C-alpha positions in Angstrom: 0.0 0.0 0.0 1.4 3.4 -1.0 2.1 5.9 1.7 1.2 9.6 1.5 2.8 12.8 2.7 2.0 13.9 6.3 -0.5 16.5 5.2 -2.6 14.2 2.9 -5.3 11.8 3.9 -4.7 8.1 3.9 -7.4 6.3 1.9 -7.3 2.8 3.3 -10.4 2.4 5.4 -8.8 0.4 8.2 -5.9 2.8 8.5 -8.3 5.7 8.6 -10.2 4.2 11.5 -7.0 3.5 13.4 -5.7 7.1 12.7 -8.8 8.8 13.9 -9.0 6.6 17.0 -5.4 7.3 17.8 -5.9 11.1 17.2 -9.0 11.1 19.5 -6.9 9.3 22.2 -4.2 11.9 21.9 -6.9 14.6 22.5 -8.2 12.7 25.5 -4.7 12.5 26.9 -4.2 16.2 26.3 -7.4 17.1 28.2 -6.5 14.9 31.1 -3.0 16.5 31.2 -4.6 20.0 31.3 -7.0 19.0 34.1 -4.3 17.3 36.1 -2.0 20.4 35.8 -4.9 22.5 37.0 -5.5 20.2 39.9 -1.8 20.2 40.9 -1.7 24.0 40.7 -4.8 24.3 42.9 -3.3 21.8 45.4 -0.2 23.9 45.8 -2.1 27.1 46.2 -4.4 25.7 48.8 -1.5 24.2 50.7 0.1 27.6 50.9 -3.0 29.4 51.8 -5.0 26.7 53.6 -5.8 28.7 56.7 -6.5 32.0 54.9 -8.9 31.2 52.1 -11.7 28.6 52.6 -13.0 29.3 49.0 -9.8 27.9 47.5 -10.3 24.7 49.5 -13.8 24.3 48.0 -12.4 24.9 44.6 -9.6 22.4 45.1 -12.2 19.7 46.0 -14.3 20.5 43.0 -11.3 20.3 40.8 -10.3 16.9 42.1 -13.8 15.6 41.6 -13.8 17.1 38.1 -10.5 15.4 37.2 -11.7 12.0 38.4 -15.1 12.3 36.7 -13.5 13.5 33.5 -11.0 10.7 33.3 -13.8 8.1 33.9 -15.9 9.8 31.2 -13.0 9.9 28.7 -12.2 6.3 29.3 -15.8 5.4 28.6 -15.9 7.4 25.4 -12.6 5.9 24.2 -14.0 2.4 24.8 -17.1 3.3 22.8 -15.0 4.4 19.8 -13.3 1.0 19.7 -16.6 -0.8 20.0 -17.8 1.1 16.9 -15.4 -0.6 14.6 -18.2 -2.9 13.5 -20.4 0.0 12.6 -17.5 1.5 10.7 -16.9 -1.7 8.7 -20.6 -1.6 7.6 -20.4 2.1 6.5 -16.9 2.4 5.1 -17.6 4.8 2.2 -19.6 7.2 4.4 -17.0 7.0 7.1 -14.1 7.6 4.7 -15.8 10.6 3.2 -16.4 12.2 6.6 -12.8 11.6 7.7 -11.4 13.0 4.5 -13.2 16.2 5.3 -12.0 16.2 8.9 -8.6 14.6 9.1 -5.5 16.7 8.3 -2.8 15.4 10.6 -0.8 18.7 10.7 -3.8 20.8 11.4 -6.1 18.6 13.5 -5.3 20.4 16.8 -5.6 23.9 15.2 -7.8 25.8 15.7 -10.4 23.3 16.7 -8.3 21.4 19.2 -6.1 24.2 20.4 -8.0 24.1 23.7 -10.1 20.9 23.6 -13.3 20.5 25.6 -15.6 17.6 26.3 -18.2 19.2 23.9 -15.6 19.4 21.1 -14.5 15.8 21.7 -18.1 14.5 21.7 -18.8 16.5 18.5 -15.9 14.9 16.7 -16.8 11.4 17.9 -20.5 12.0 16.9 -19.6 13.2 13.4 -16.9 10.6 12.6 -18.0 7.4 14.3 -21.7 8.0 14.9 -21.0 7.5 18.7 -23.6 9.1 21.0 -22.6 9.5 24.6 -26.2 9.0 25.8 -29.8 9.6 24.9 -30.8 13.0 26.3 -33.9 13.0 28.5 -36.3 15.6 27.2 -39.4 14.4 28.9 -42.2 16.8 29.9 -42.1 15.6 33.5 -38.3 16.0 34.0 -37.6 17.7 37.3 -35.0 20.4 37.8 -31.8 19.9 39.7 -31.5 23.7 40.1 -34.4 26.1 40.5 -33.8 29.7 41.7 -34.6 33.2 40.7 -37.9 34.5 42.0 -38.9 37.9 40.6 -37.1 40.7 42.4 -34.0 42.9 42.6 -31.9 41.1 45.2 -29.2 38.5 44.8 -30.4 35.4 42.9 -33.6 37.3 42.0 -34.4 38.1 38.4 -36.7 40.4 36.4 -37.4 40.0 32.7 -34.7 37.6 31.6 -32.6 37.4 28.4 -29.8 35.0 27.5 -27.4 33.0 29.6 -24.0 31.3 29.3 -22.1 28.5 31.0 -18.4 28.9 31.5 -15.9 26.3 30.3 -15.7 24.7 33.7 -19.5 23.9 33.6 -19.7 25.5 37.1 -20.7 29.1 36.6 -23.9 30.4 35.0 -24.0 33.9 33.7 -27.5 35.3 33.4 -28.7 38.4 31.6 -31.0 40.1 34.2 -32.5 42.6 31.8 -34.8 44.7 33.8 -32.3 44.9 36.7 -29.6 46.1 34.2 -27.0 43.6 35.3 -25.4 40.2 34.7 -25.7 37.8 37.6 -23.3 34.9 38.2 -24.8 31.8 39.8 -23.1 28.5 40.7 -24.4 25.1 39.7 -25.2 24.6 43.4 -27.6 27.6 43.3 -25.2 29.8 45.1 -25.1 33.5 44.2 -21.5 34.4 43.2 -21.5 37.9 41.9 -23.2 40.6 39.7 -21.9 43.3 37.6 -22.7 46.0 35.0 -25.4 47.9 36.9 -23.7 51.2 36.1 -22.9 50.2 32.5 -25.9 48.5 30.9 -29.3 49.8 29.8 -30.8 46.5 28.8 -28.3 43.6 28.7 -29.6 40.8 26.5 -27.1 38.2 25.3 -24.1 36.8 27.1 -21.2 34.6 26.1 -18.1 33.5 28.0 -14.7 32.3 26.6 -11.4 32.0 28.3 -10.9 35.1 30.4 -13.6 37.2 28.7 -17.3 37.8 29.1 -19.1 39.4 26.2 -22.6 41.0 26.6 -24.9 42.6 24.1 -27.1 45.5 25.1 -30.3 46.0 23.1 -30.9 49.4 24.7 -27.5 50.9 23.9 -27.0 48.8 20.7 -23.5 47.8 21.6 -21.3 44.8 22.5 -19.4 44.9 25.7 -16.3 43.0 26.8 -15.6 42.4 30.5 -12.7 40.6 32.3 -13.8 37.3 33.8 -11.7 37.5 36.9 -12.6 41.1 38.0 -15.7 41.9 36.0 -14.1 45.1 34.8 -15.2 46.7 31.5 -12.5 46.3 28.9 -14.0 47.4 25.6 -17.2 48.2 23.8 -18.2 48.6 20.2 -19.2 51.9 18.5 -22.6 53.5 18.7 -25.8 52.4 17.1 -25.8 52.2 13.3 -25.7 50.1 10.1 -22.1 50.6 9.2 -19.2 48.2 9.6 -18.6 47.6 13.3 -21.9 49.2 14.3 -24.9 47.2 15.7 -28.6 47.8 15.8 -30.6 45.8 18.4 -27.9 43.1 19.0 -29.3 40.0 20.5 -27.8 36.5 21.0 -24.1 35.9 20.5 -21.4 33.2 20.7 -17.6 32.9 20.6 -16.1 30.6 18.0 -13.1 28.3 18.3 -10.7 31.1 17.2 -12.1 33.5 19.9 -14.0 35.6 17.4 -17.4 36.9 18.6 -20.5 36.4 16.4 -23.4 38.7 17.1 -27.0 38.4 15.9 -27.3 42.0 14.6 -31.1 41.9 14.4 -32.2 45.1 12.9 -29.2 45.2 10.5 -30.4 41.8 9.2 -27.1 40.1 9.6 -24.6 38.4 11.8 -21.6 40.7 12.7 -18.3 39.1 13.5 -15.7 40.8 15.8 -12.3 39.7 17.0 -11.7 39.1 20.7 -10.4 42.7 20.8 -13.8 43.8 19.3 -12.3 44.8 16.0 -14.9 44.4 13.2 -14.0 41.5 10.9 -17.0 40.7 8.6 -20.7 40.2 8.2 -22.6 37.0 7.4 -26.1 36.6 6.0 -26.6 40.1 4.6 -29.4 39.9 2.1 -30.4 36.5 3.4 -31.4 37.1 7.0 -34.3 39.2 8.2 -34.4 39.3 12.0 -31.6 37.1 13.4 -32.2 36.4 17.1 -29.4 34.1 18.1 -26.3 32.5 16.7 -24.2 29.4 17.5 -20.9 28.0 16.1 -20.2 24.5 15.0 -17.0 23.1 13.7 -18.2 23.5 10.1 -19.7 27.0 10.3 -22.4 29.0 12.1 -26.1 28.4 12.8 -28.5 31.3 12.9 -32.0 31.5 14.4 -34.1 34.0 12.3 -37.5 35.1 13.6 -38.6 37.4 10.7 -39.2 37.8 7.0 -37.0 39.5 4.4 -38.7 42.1 2.1 -37.2 42.4 -1.3 -38.2 44.5 -4.4 -39.8 41.4 -5.8 -42.0 40.8 -2.7 -41.7 39.2 0.7 -39.4 36.2 1.0 -39.8 34.1 4.2 -36.6 33.7 6.1 -38.1 32.6 9.5 -36.3 29.4 10.6 -32.8 28.0 11.4 -30.2 28.7 8.8 -26.8 26.9 8.4 -23.9 28.9 7.0 -20.4 27.7 6.1 -17.4 29.4 7.7 -17.1 31.6 4.6 -20.7 32.7 4.9 -22.4 30.6 2.2 -26.0 29.5 3.1 -25.9 25.7 3.1 -29.5 24.8 4.3 -32.4 25.9 6.3 -35.1 24.3 8.4 -38.2 25.3 10.3 -38.1 26.1 14.1 -41.5 24.4 14.7 -42.1 27.3 17.2 -44.5 30.1 17.5 -41.9 32.6 18.7 -38.3 31.6 19.0 -35.6 34.0 20.4 -32.9 31.7 21.8 -31.6 28.2 20.9 -28.6 25.9 21.6 -27.0 22.7 20.3 -26.6 19.6 22.5 -23.6 17.2 22.4 -25.3 15.0 19.8 -26.0 17.9 17.4 -29.7 18.2 18.3 -31.2 21.7 18.3 -33.1 23.0 21.4 -35.2 26.1 20.7 -37.0 28.1 23.3 -40.6 28.7 22.2 -41.8 31.8 24.1 -45.5 31.6 23.1 -45.9 27.9 23.6 -44.0 28.0 27.0 -41.8 25.0 26.1 -38.6 23.9 24.4 -38.7 22.3 21.0 -36.1 19.6 20.4 -35.1 19.2 16.7 -32.7 16.8 15.1 -29.6 18.2 13.3 -31.6 17.9 10.1 -34.5 20.0 11.5 -37.0 17.2 12.3 -39.1 17.8 15.5 -38.1 15.1 18.0 -39.7 16.1 21.2 -41.1 18.9 23.3 -39.9 19.7 26.8 -41.6 21.7 29.5 -45.0 22.8 30.7 -46.5 26.3 31.2 -46.6 27.6 34.7 -44.7 29.3 37.6 -44.0 26.3 39.7 -40.8 24.2 40.1 -40.1 22.5 36.8 -42.5 24.7 34.8 -41.6 27.3 32.1 -43.2 30.6 31.3 -42.0 32.5 28.2 -38.6 30.7 28.1 -35.6 32.7 26.9 -31.9 31.7 27.2 -31.0 28.0 27.0 -27.7 26.0 27.0 -26.5 22.4 27.5 -23.5 21.6 29.6 -20.8 19.2 28.6 -22.3 16.7 31.0 -25.8 16.9 29.5 -27.5 19.3 31.9 -30.0 21.5 30.2 -30.1 25.1 31.7 -33.2 27.2 30.8 -33.9 30.8 31.7 -37.6 31.8 31.6 -40.0 34.4 33.1 -41.3 32.0 35.7 -41.9 34.4 38.6 -40.8 31.9 41.2 -38.0 29.9 39.4 -36.6 31.8 36.5 -33.4 29.8 36.3 -33.7 26.1 36.2 -31.4 23.2 35.2 -32.6 19.8 34.2 
């Protein structure tokens, strides 16, 4: 069998499977090394400051538990990859085609794997080997593991919610508390941690967290803010309201891609605006194709946009309401319906399913990656486990579904 250069793709099916399995194992090992290093650093810090800072002791214990849990999780995923060889043998052509799109040995860890997470690993395994970590539970009767946020102005109280974000440790939830003009930070154990932006925001709406940065859109001021994650200090903001390059008009949902670029649903400019991590304008996506983009998410292959409106052209009205899939270069690849009455936020789970908050129906629609309606989650109400006008939504790397709604008793719930 002929050999190829290091940057080309091997075409022998069995070798392809072995190469991808080996590459995934390398990524597992890298993640374990990173977590172990973090654990050791925390151990040293806590040993030095044991009597002075009880919070660090708690953090150390959480880190240790995280390392153990992650190692067990990765070992299980690695085993599943090997067990899927039979599936691979039955689907050689399809498997080979997908690997040829993904596998470039000299580039595999950049930029997608420059800082690997469980979500990225699960995405790769799902796309290449059709491995699913588990069947997500989207039942109507599912009870929350977190339920906080009665209506009010105090800590852990919320009023008229927007979007939310989970940090990369899966431990801190950042909530857009719109009417209170602030972002609240809540732990996965329902503990209030902090709040910021009261003197900065007019109406914070979308929030995204990446590395040491927190990004927030404000639909009242029509700008994008950047804050430091460690001290919550304002670092940068975009220009004033407008339709020019780098300007925003009613910016809503946002996300940060694997390169650190910030993608913003620039609703009334009918586009997605993309900025660098320093908030320098880079490009627009969807101009002339989107009407009222409400939220945006990034996948390894491109971006996904939730559009709630219609686009009016000289030839008439063209419906654009739905979920639209764009390539990295901005080409529209496909679209599907939301199956919702009014949809303002959505997210993607680890299996590639699409979860859309349906505000009018007071539930969450679960769609397959191809746009087929799979299930409906949630019931209308203001009790524990109920949803009322759901807004922000995300799924953790461990499969916990976090939903923000205008439930007057339990606005923030995790299932």
